[in-house]
KOLZAFI-639930 format. One record per residue: y, z, x of N, C-alpha, C, O in turn; residue number from 1. Coordinates in steps of 0.001 Angstrom, whole numbers. Each point is the difference from the previous one (the first is absolute). Layout:
{npy->Y npz->Z npx->X capy->Y capz->Z capx->X cpy->Y cpz->Z cpx->X opy->Y opz->Z opx->X i->NUM}
...
//
This chain:
{npy->88553 npz->110120 npx->88458 capy->1415 capz->125 capx->241 cpy->241 cpz->1047 cpx->1083 opy->-649 opz->1046 opx->15 i->1}
{npy->1556 npz->-1324 npx->863 capy->347 capz->956 capx->1032 cpy->-1013 cpz->106 cpx->1127 opy->16 opz->976 opx->750 i->2}
{npy->-890 npz->-1950 npx->-617 capy->-1051 capz->84 capx->1016 cpy->152 cpz->-1049 cpx->1100 opy->-916 opz->-172 opx->804 i->3}
{npy->2048 npz->-533 npx->-746 capy->189 capz->-998 capx->1049 cpy->-192 cpz->631 cpx->1369 opy->537 opz->1073 opx->277 i->4}
{npy->-1301 npz->-1740 npx->576 capy->-270 capz->511 capx->1332 cpy->-1122 cpz->1015 cpx->55 opy->-352 opz->480 opx->1078 i->5}
{npy->-218 npz->-145 npx->-2235 capy->-1061 capz->1010 capx->-54 cpy->-1379 cpz->-658 cpx->57 opy->-189 opz->-1134 opx->-442 i->6}
{npy->-755 npz->1869 npx->994 capy->-1404 capz->-433 capx->12 cpy->-537 cpz->219 cpx->-1408 opy->-135 opz->1140 opx->-445 i->7}
{npy->-172 npz->-2233 npx->-260 capy->-464 capz->111 capx->-1388 cpy->-1433 cpz->-478 cpx->-177 opy->-564 opz->126 opx->-1088 i->8}
{npy->-33 npz->-673 npx->2144 capy->-1352 capz->-553 capx->-102 cpy->-652 cpz->43 cpx->1375 opy->606 opz->439 opx->977 i->9}
{npy->-1828 npz->-892 npx->-920 capy->-744 capz->-73 capx->1250 cpy->763 cpz->-831 cpx->1036 opy->693 opz->-954 opx->-354 i->10}
{npy->-821 npz->1312 npx->1605 capy->667 capz->-752 capx->1069 cpy->-557 cpz->-1419 cpx->141 opy->566 opz->-821 opx->721 i->11}
{npy->-1656 npz->538 npx->-1397 capy->-576 capz->-1349 capx->53 cpy->533 cpz->-909 cpx->-1104 opy->-389 opz->-1167 opx->-69 i->12}
{npy->1280 npz->1678 npx->-806 capy->490 capz->-783 capx->-1134 cpy->1365 cpz->-611 cpx->286 opy->946 opz->701 opx->360 i->13}
{npy->-856 npz->-2027 npx->-526 capy->1269 capz->-724 capx->58 cpy->66 cpz->-906 cpx->-1224 opy->-923 opz->-772 opx->-262 i->14}
{npy->2030 npz->873 npx->-490 capy->208 capz->-791 capx->-1210 cpy->1223 cpz->-885 cpx->206 opy->1060 opz->468 opx->416 i->15}
{npy->-1223 npz->-1748 npx->-711 capy->1062 capz->-985 capx->204 cpy->261 cpz->-743 cpx->-1298 opy->-933 opz->-291 opx->-748 i->16}
{npy->2208 npz->-20 npx->473 capy->351 capz->-921 capx->-1073 cpy->714 cpz->-1177 cpx->653 opy->1126 opz->137 opx->479 i->17}
{npy->-1782 npz->-1288 npx->-462 capy->533 capz->-1180 capx->691 cpy->332 cpz->-1084 cpx->-1019 opy->-849 opz->-820 opx->-348 i->18}
{npy->2085 npz->825 npx->-122 capy->435 capz->-980 capx->-995 cpy->253 cpz->-1372 cpx->605 opy->182 opz->-972 opx->-733 i->19}
{npy->-166 npz->878 npx->2055 capy->233 capz->-1273 capx->689 cpy->-1292 cpz->-539 cpx->622 opy->48 opz->-935 opx->799 i->20}
{npy->-1196 npz->1510 npx->-1155 capy->-1279 capz->-359 capx->604 cpy->-325 cpz->-1481 cpx->-152 opy->148 opz->-582 opx->-1074 i->21}
{npy->-592 npz->-9 npx->2177 capy->-523 capz->-1362 capx->-24 cpy->-1484 cpz->62 cpx->298 opy->-439 opz->748 opx->874 i->22}
{npy->-327 npz->-1534 npx->-1601 capy->-1436 capz->-93 capx->222 cpy->-260 cpz->-913 cpx->1200 opy->901 opz->-729 opx->416 i->23}
{npy->-2108 npz->754 npx->145 capy->-306 capz->-877 capx->1140 cpy->271 cpz->-1479 cpx->-282 opy->224 opz->-776 opx->930 i->24}
{npy->-242 npz->382 npx->-2198 capy->277 capz->-1392 capx->-365 cpy->1484 cpz->-324 cpx->64 opy->385 opz->-1166 opx->-78 i->25}
{npy->458 npz->2200 npx->220 capy->1443 capz->-190 capx->4 cpy->634 cpz->219 cpx->-1362 opy->1223 opz->79 opx->-114 i->26}
{npy->-2047 npz->20 npx->-915 capy->506 capz->278 capx->-1348 cpy->275 cpz->1493 cpx->-138 opy->-586 opz->816 opx->711 i->27}
{npy->1475 npz->-469 npx->-1626 capy->302 capz->1400 capx->-237 cpy->-1143 cpz->716 cpx->-694 opy->-786 opz->-624 opx->-713 i->28}
{npy->688 npz->1937 npx->919 capy->-985 capz->812 capx->-704 cpy->334 cpz->50 cpx->-1481 opy->1074 opz->-441 opx->-410 i->29}
{npy->-1986 npz->974 npx->-397 capy->197 capz->32 capx->-1451 cpy->1276 cpz->730 cpx->-401 opy->637 opz->-377 opx->-984 i->30}
{npy->-253 npz->1401 npx->1717 capy->1198 capz->765 capx->-321 cpy->1191 cpz->-357 cpx->865 opy->1014 opz->698 opx->-24 i->31}
{npy->-1121 npz->-1775 npx->790 capy->1091 capz->-399 capx->892 cpy->1103 cpz->-712 cpx->-764 opy->-246 opz->-704 opx->-979 i->32}
{npy->1459 npz->907 npx->1451 capy->1164 capz->-652 capx->-573 cpy->1069 cpz->-30 cpx->1079 opy->47 opz->905 opx->834 i->33}
{npy->805 npz->-1907 npx->-823 capy->1045 capz->-22 capx->1028 cpy->1051 cpz->1092 cpx->-194 opy->718 opz->350 opx->937 i->34}
{npy->-630 npz->186 npx->-2156 capy->994 capz->1039 capx->-283 cpy->-507 cpz->904 cpx->-1112 opy->-932 opz->-350 opx->-723 i->35}
{npy->1560 npz->1528 npx->593 capy->-410 capz->936 capx->-1049 cpy->801 cpz->-248 cpx->-1274 opy->744 opz->-978 opx->-81 i->36}
{npy->-886 npz->1843 npx->-902 capy->648 capz->-157 capx->-1290 cpy->1503 cpz->171 cpx->17 opy->655 opz->-237 opx->-1015 i->37}
{npy->-86 npz->647 npx->2154 capy->1451 capz->110 capx->139 cpy->554 cpz->-1061 cpx->945 opy->1190 opz->-7 opx->314 i->38}
{npy->-2072 npz->-894 npx->135 capy->446 capz->-1072 capx->886 cpy->0 cpz->359 cpx->1474 opy->462 opz->-788 opx->825 i->39}
{npy->-977 npz->1974 npx->-473 capy->-74 capz->392 capx->1407 cpy->-1231 cpz->-638 cpx->645 opy->-1024 opz->-152 opx->-666 i->40}
{npy->1099 npz->-224 npx->1940 capy->-1150 capz->-639 capx->643 cpy->-1214 cpz->922 cpx->47 opy->129 opz->1201 opx->238 i->41}
{npy->-1300 npz->-1770 npx->-467 capy->-1237 capz->784 capx->15 cpy->-283 cpz->534 cpx->1393 opy->344 opz->-623 opx->1004 i->42}
{npy->-982 npz->1795 npx->-960 capy->-294 capz->680 capx->1264 cpy->-1446 cpz->455 cpx->56 opy->-697 opz->60 opx->-1013 i->43}
{npy->268 npz->256 npx->2220 capy->-1263 capz->715 capx->226 cpy->397 cpz->1454 cpx->204 opy->752 opz->318 opx->921 i->44}
{npy->-1252 npz->561 npx->-1771 capy->374 capz->1412 capx->31 cpy->-1225 cpz->864 cpx->260 opy->-973 opz->-60 opx->-751 i->45}
{npy->1012 npz->853 npx->1797 capy->-1076 capz->968 capx->250 cpy->348 cpz->1255 cpx->-787 opy->985 opz->675 opx->299 i->46}
{npy->-1790 npz->-366 npx->-1298 capy->259 capz->1133 capx->-891 cpy->-561 cpz->1283 cpx->616 opy->693 opz->1015 opx->71 i->47}
{npy->-1947 npz->-1066 npx->369 capy->-655 capz->1129 capx->663 cpy->-560 cpz->-525 cpx->1321 opy->-720 opz->-999 opx->14 i->48}
{npy->1045 npz->1664 npx->1091 capy->-521 capz->-411 capx->1303 cpy->-708 cpz->1181 cpx->648 opy->589 opz->1053 opx->245 i->49}
{npy->-1880 npz->-1267 npx->25 capy->-820 capz->1068 capx->589 cpy->103 cpz->1294 cpx->-803 opy->26 opz->1095 opx->560 i->50}
{npy->32 npz->-1243 npx->-1887 capy->41 capz->1151 capx->-896 cpy->1370 cpz->586 cpx->-243 opy->129 opz->934 opx->-792 i->51}
{npy->905 npz->-1448 npx->1446 capy->1360 capz->530 capx->-138 cpy->793 cpz->-889 cpx->-957 opy->55 opz->-1216 opx->183 i->52}
{npy->558 npz->1821 npx->-1205 capy->815 capz->-740 capx->-962 cpy->1269 cpz->-492 cpx->685 opy->845 opz->798 opx->406 i->53}
{npy->-718 npz->-2121 npx->-281 capy->1141 capz->-607 capx->683 cpy->1161 cpz->-304 cpx->-947 opy->1166 opz->158 opx->362 i->54}
{npy->-1499 npz->-595 npx->-1576 capy->1034 capz->-368 capx->-966 cpy->-603 cpz->-32 cpx->-1395 opy->-1219 opz->41 opx->-166 i->55}
{npy->2081 npz->-113 npx->-822 capy->-397 capz->-259 capx->-1375 cpy->283 cpz->-1482 cpx->-252 opy->794 opz->-597 opx->726 i->56}
{npy->-1413 npz->-1 npx->-1721 capy->379 capz->-1346 capx->-406 cpy->1225 cpz->130 cpx->-890 opy->-30 opz->710 opx->-1006 i->57}
{npy->1121 npz->-1404 npx->1380 capy->1289 capz->216 capx->-652 cpy->708 cpz->-1301 cpx->-351 opy->-65 opz->-974 opx->749 i->58}
{npy->740 npz->965 npx->-1893 capy->976 capz->-1042 capx->-284 cpy->1372 cpz->567 cpx->386 opy->91 opz->1130 opx->480 i->59}
{npy->960 npz->-1902 npx->-687 capy->1330 capz->444 capx->419 cpy->438 cpz->1269 cpx->-723 opy->544 opz->914 opx->619 i->60}
{npy->-780 npz->-858 npx->-1929 capy->421 capz->1149 capx->-798 cpy->-698 cpz->1284 cpx->452 opy->651 opz->1017 opx->239 i->61}
{npy->-1979 npz->-1074 npx->-124 capy->-731 capz->1213 capx->386 cpy->339 cpz->415 cpx->1429 opy->80 opz->1192 opx->299 i->62}
{npy->118 npz->-2160 npx->574 capy->365 capz->316 capx->1382 cpy->1345 cpz->721 cpx->53 opy->150 opz->991 opx->716 i->63}
{npy->817 npz->-1486 npx->-1468 capy->1323 capz->631 capx->-26 cpy->-82 cpz->1423 cpx->-525 opy->654 opz->892 opx->539 i->64}
{npy->-1457 npz->-657 npx->-1598 capy->-155 capz->1346 capx->-550 cpy->-589 cpz->968 cpx->1022 opy->327 opz->1187 opx->-2 i->65}
{npy->-1200 npz->-1698 npx->879 capy->-651 capz->849 capx->1001 cpy->736 cpz->23 cpx->1334 opy->-410 opz->701 opx->924 i->66}
{npy->1494 npz->-1463 npx->-821 capy->739 capz->-64 capx->1260 cpy->-763 cpz->-775 cpx->1072 opy->154 opz->268 opx->1192 i->67}
{npy->-977 npz->-1230 npx->-1616 capy->-810 capz->-798 capx->922 cpy->367 cpz->-1467 cpx->-147 opy->873 opz->-350 opx->-794 i->68}
{npy->-1541 npz->-508 npx->1558 capy->207 capz->-1443 capx->-98 cpy->-1119 cpz->-623 cpx->-828 opy->-1135 opz->476 opx->10 i->69}
{npy->1469 npz->-1542 npx->-723 capy->-996 capz->-725 capx->-786 cpy->-1094 cpz->-533 cpx->916 opy->273 opz->-426 opx->1123 i->70}
{npy->-1508 npz->450 npx->-1606 capy->-1111 capz->-623 capx->715 cpy->-252 cpz->-1398 cpx->-546 opy->-1006 opz->-630 opx->328 i->71}
{npy->1924 npz->146 npx->-1163 capy->-70 capz->-1345 capx->-581 cpy->-1223 cpz->-128 cpx->-902 opy->-718 opz->-999 opx->45 i->72}
{npy->493 npz->2021 npx->-863 capy->-1127 capz->31 capx->-931 cpy->435 cpz->-14 cpx->-1457 opy->-703 opz->523 opx->-865 i->73}
{npy->1875 npz->-1129 npx->584 capy->423 capz->-137 capx->-1395 cpy->-917 cpz->-974 cpx->-708 opy->-376 opz->-1033 opx->554 i->74}
{npy->21 npz->1369 npx->-1780 capy->-897 capz->-828 capx->-797 cpy->622 cpz->-198 cpx->-1371 opy->472 opz->955 opx->-617 i->75}
{npy->-471 npz->-2186 npx->143 capy->603 capz->-304 capx->-1305 cpy->-1045 cpz->-442 cpx->-1000 opy->-969 opz->-681 opx->334 i->76}
{npy->1193 npz->1089 npx->-1567 capy->-776 capz->-511 capx->-1119 cpy->810 cpz->-1084 cpx->-682 opy->876 opz->-607 opx->617 i->77}
{npy->-1158 npz->361 npx->-1874 capy->734 capz->-1037 capx->-735 cpy->1400 cpz->446 cpx->-396 opy->881 opz->-836 opx->-202 i->78}
{npy->-665 npz->2143 npx->89 capy->1319 capz->505 capx->-387 cpy->213 cpz->1371 cpx->633 opy->-946 opz->643 opx->454 i->79}
{npy->2171 npz->-219 npx->-433 capy->317 capz->1336 capx->489 cpy->328 cpz->33 cpx->1482 opy->8 opz->-1022 opx->686 i->80}
{npy->256 npz->2211 npx->-226 capy->357 capz->190 capx->1403 cpy->-1249 cpz->-1 cpx->880 opy->-1102 opz->248 opx->-490 i->81}
{npy->1263 npz->-523 npx->1777 capy->-1167 capz->-42 capx->887 cpy->-656 cpz->1362 cpx->150 opy->668 opz->1030 opx->84 i->82}
{npy->-1972 npz->-1054 npx->-53 capy->-769 capz->1196 capx->309 cpy->-446 cpz->-70 cpx->1449 opy->638 opz->-655 opx->823 i->83}
{npy->-1728 npz->1328 npx->-515 capy->-550 capz->9 capx->1351 cpy->-1441 cpz->-476 cpx->-76 opy->-759 opz->427 opx->-870 i->84}
{npy->393 npz->-1297 npx->1770 capy->-1362 capz->-502 capx->18 cpy->-449 cpz->-295 cpx->1416 opy->797 opz->1 opx->938 i->85}
{npy->-2080 npz->-252 npx->-802 capy->-529 capz->-381 capx->1305 cpy->-419 cpz->-1461 cpx->-60 opy->-194 opz->-556 opx->-1081 i->86}
{npy->57 npz->-54 npx->2234 capy->-414 capz->-1395 capx->65 cpy->-1444 cpz->-106 cpx->437 opy->-880 opz->-264 opx->-819 i->87}
{npy->632 npz->463 npx->2076 capy->-1342 capz->-29 capx->579 cpy->-243 cpz->1364 cpx->646 opy->165 opz->160 opx->1209 i->88}
{npy->-552 npz->802 npx->-2011 capy->-228 capz->1365 capx->459 cpy->-1446 cpz->118 cpx->458 opy->-917 opz->-335 opx->-749 i->89}
{npy->704 npz->812 npx->1979 capy->-1361 capz->94 capx->517 cpy->-134 cpz->1118 cpx->1032 opy->988 opz->492 opx->546 i->90}
{npy->-2231 npz->-110 npx->-299 capy->-332 capz->973 capx->1035 cpy->-349 cpz->-766 cpx->1260 opy->-753 opz->-972 opx->-55 i->91}
{npy->1286 npz->1393 npx->1184 capy->-399 capz->-591 capx->1278 cpy->-1455 cpz->382 cpx->247 opy->-412 opz->1112 opx->-331 i->92}
{npy->-369 npz->-2019 npx->908 capy->-1406 capz->333 capx->260 cpy->-125 cpz->1090 cpx->1051 opy->787 opz->67 opx->944 i->93}
{npy->-1778 npz->777 npx->-1120 capy->-281 capz->1054 capx->972 cpy->-1102 cpz->-430 cpx->951 opy->-341 opz->-1180 opx->84 i->94}
{npy->-207 npz->2142 npx->624 capy->-1030 capz->-271 capx->991 cpy->-1399 cpz->-32 cpx->-598 opy->-912 opz->-589 opx->581 i->95}
{npy->735 npz->1221 npx->-1745 capy->-1332 capz->110 capx->-597 cpy->-225 cpz->-1066 cpx->-1064 opy->937 opz->-423 opx->-676 i->96}
{npy->-2180 npz->-5 npx->535 capy->-365 capz->-934 capx->-1070 cpy->-100 cpz->790 cpx->-1307 opy->-120 opz->1225 opx->27 i->97}
{npy->168 npz->-1915 npx->-1169 capy->-180 capz->712 capx->-1278 cpy->-1310 cpz->796 cpx->-44 opy->-39 opz->1108 opx->-534 i->98}
{npy->-1015 npz->-1671 npx->1089 capy->-1299 capz->682 capx->2 cpy->68 cpz->1305 cpx->814 opy->-586 opz->1010 opx->-391 i->99}
{npy->1298 npz->-1039 npx->1514 capy->140 capz->1207 capx->824 cpy->833 cpz->1062 cpx->-716 opy->-294 opz->1192 opx->95 i->100}
{npy->1320 npz->-1619 npx->-802 capy->839 capz->946 capx->-746 cpy->-816 cpz->658 cpx->-1106 opy->48 opz->1218 opx->-170 i->101}
{npy->-794 npz->-2021 npx->-579 capy->-822 capz->531 capx->-1096 cpy->-1047 cpz->971 cpx->533 opy->-254 opz->1033 opx->-618 i->102}
{npy->-354 npz->-1352 npx->1754 capy->-1024 capz->867 capx->587 cpy->573 cpz->1366 cpx->375 opy->-722 opz->996 opx->-39 i->103}
{npy->1998 npz->-928 npx->399 capy->633 capz->1259 capx->397 cpy->555 cpz->798 cpx->-1175 opy->264 opz->1195 opx->132 i->104}
{npy->-83 npz->-1850 npx->-1286 capy->625 capz->654 capx->-1152 cpy->-998 cpz->897 cpx->-725 opy->-1129 opz->-400 opx->-285 i->105}
{npy->1569 npz->1618 npx->-5 capy->-834 capz->917 capx->-774 cpy->157 cpz->-291 cpx->-1489 opy->-975 opz->11 opx->-752 i->106}
{npy->2205 npz->-268 npx->338 capy->295 capz->-404 capx->-1376 cpy->1126 cpz->-1013 cpx->57 opy->706 opz->-106 opx->1003 i->107}
{npy->-544 npz->-637 npx->-2086 capy->1104 capz->-954 capx->-21 cpy->-160 cpz->-1038 cpx->-1081 opy->-953 opz->36 opx->-779 i->108}
{npy->1879 npz->-949 npx->736 capy->17 capz->-1088 capx->-952 cpy->93 cpz->-1295 cpx->791 opy->924 opz->-177 opx->793 i->109}
{npy->-1869 npz->-724 npx->-1001 capy->-21 capz->-1280 capx->702 cpy->404 cpz->-1090 cpx->-988 opy->-764 opz->-328 opx->-908 i->110}
{npy->1951 npz->-229 npx->1079 capy->521 capz->-1031 capx->-891 cpy->-394 cpz->-1357 cpx->553 opy->291 opz->-315 opx->1153 i->111}
{npy->-956 npz->-493 npx->-1979 capy->-442 capz->-1326 capx->444 cpy->836 cpz->-1121 cpx->-587 opy->9 opz->-1107 opx->537 i->112}
{npy->700 npz->1373 npx->-1639 capy->882 capz->-1018 capx->-564 cpy->1001 cpz->669 cpx->-933 opy->-197 opz->1132 opx->-441 i->113}
{npy->1277 npz->-1856 npx->147 capy->1036 capz->472 capx->-912 cpy->265 cpz->-1091 cpx->-1023 opy->-30 opz->-1184 opx->337 i->114}
{npy->285 npz->1559 npx->-1559 capy->363 capz->-950 capx->-1042 cpy->1454 cpz->216 cpx->-393 opy->470 opz->1135 opx->-71 i->115}
{npy->236 npz->-2227 npx->-184 capy->1374 capz->97 capx->-474 cpy->1035 cpz->108 cpx->1099 opy->1188 opz->131 opx->-296 i->116}
{npy->-1592 npz->-180 npx->1544 capy->947 capz->36 capx->1113 cpy->-96 cpz->-1294 cpx->780 opy->-1068 opz->-602 opx->108 i->117}
{npy->2208 npz->183 npx->437 capy->-52 capz->-1134 capx->914 cpy->-555 cpz->538 cpx->1308 opy->517 opz->978 opx->540 i->118}
{npy->-1542 npz->-1596 npx->-40 capy->-548 capz->444 capx->1271 cpy->-609 cpz->-1180 cpx->733 opy->-311 opz->-1029 opx->-599 i->119}
{npy->148 npz->1189 npx->1878 capy->-632 capz->-1039 capx->788 cpy->-861 cpz->658 cpx->1044 opy->285 opz->1108 opx->452 i->120}
{npy->-1322 npz->-1784 npx->-80 capy->-900 capz->492 capx->1043 cpy->480 cpz->-549 cpx->1337 opy->273 opz->-1193 opx->130 i->121}
{npy->-175 npz->2067 npx->855 capy->394 capz->-452 capx->1346 cpy->-1170 cpz->196 cpx->935 opy->-567 opz->1090 opx->67 i->122}
{npy->203 npz->-2122 npx->647 capy->-1035 capz->108 capx->1025 cpy->654 cpz->410 cpx->1302 opy->888 opz->-689 opx->503 i->123}
{npy->-1319 npz->1792 npx->31 capy->573 capz->488 capx->1258 cpy->-852 cpz->-492 cpx->1089 opy->270 opz->276 opx->1168 i->124}
//
């Protein structure tokens, strides 16, 4: 909170949430939808660009509370008011291969898979 426009990560990190993503086949990505949980058209949102926090993921309610605009990330369950969710959240590829990154790391955690989350593999 309160870090918009601030450098929060490495300059090599860019995080995108693309709820309107189309796959090379022309079909939508697993998290793609023509609109969010409030009926607003889906968008491609750059959350972090070159390590700088550009925006938060927001629905209309949270955006209004923060004095910002919705990023069209409202998410609905079976009942209740819309929350906030992501569609196709991913890291932009960097210049180094995974093997090169691991070789440079002194310590760290290498995640190879996730259970219980919707995810898709993208070939760059």
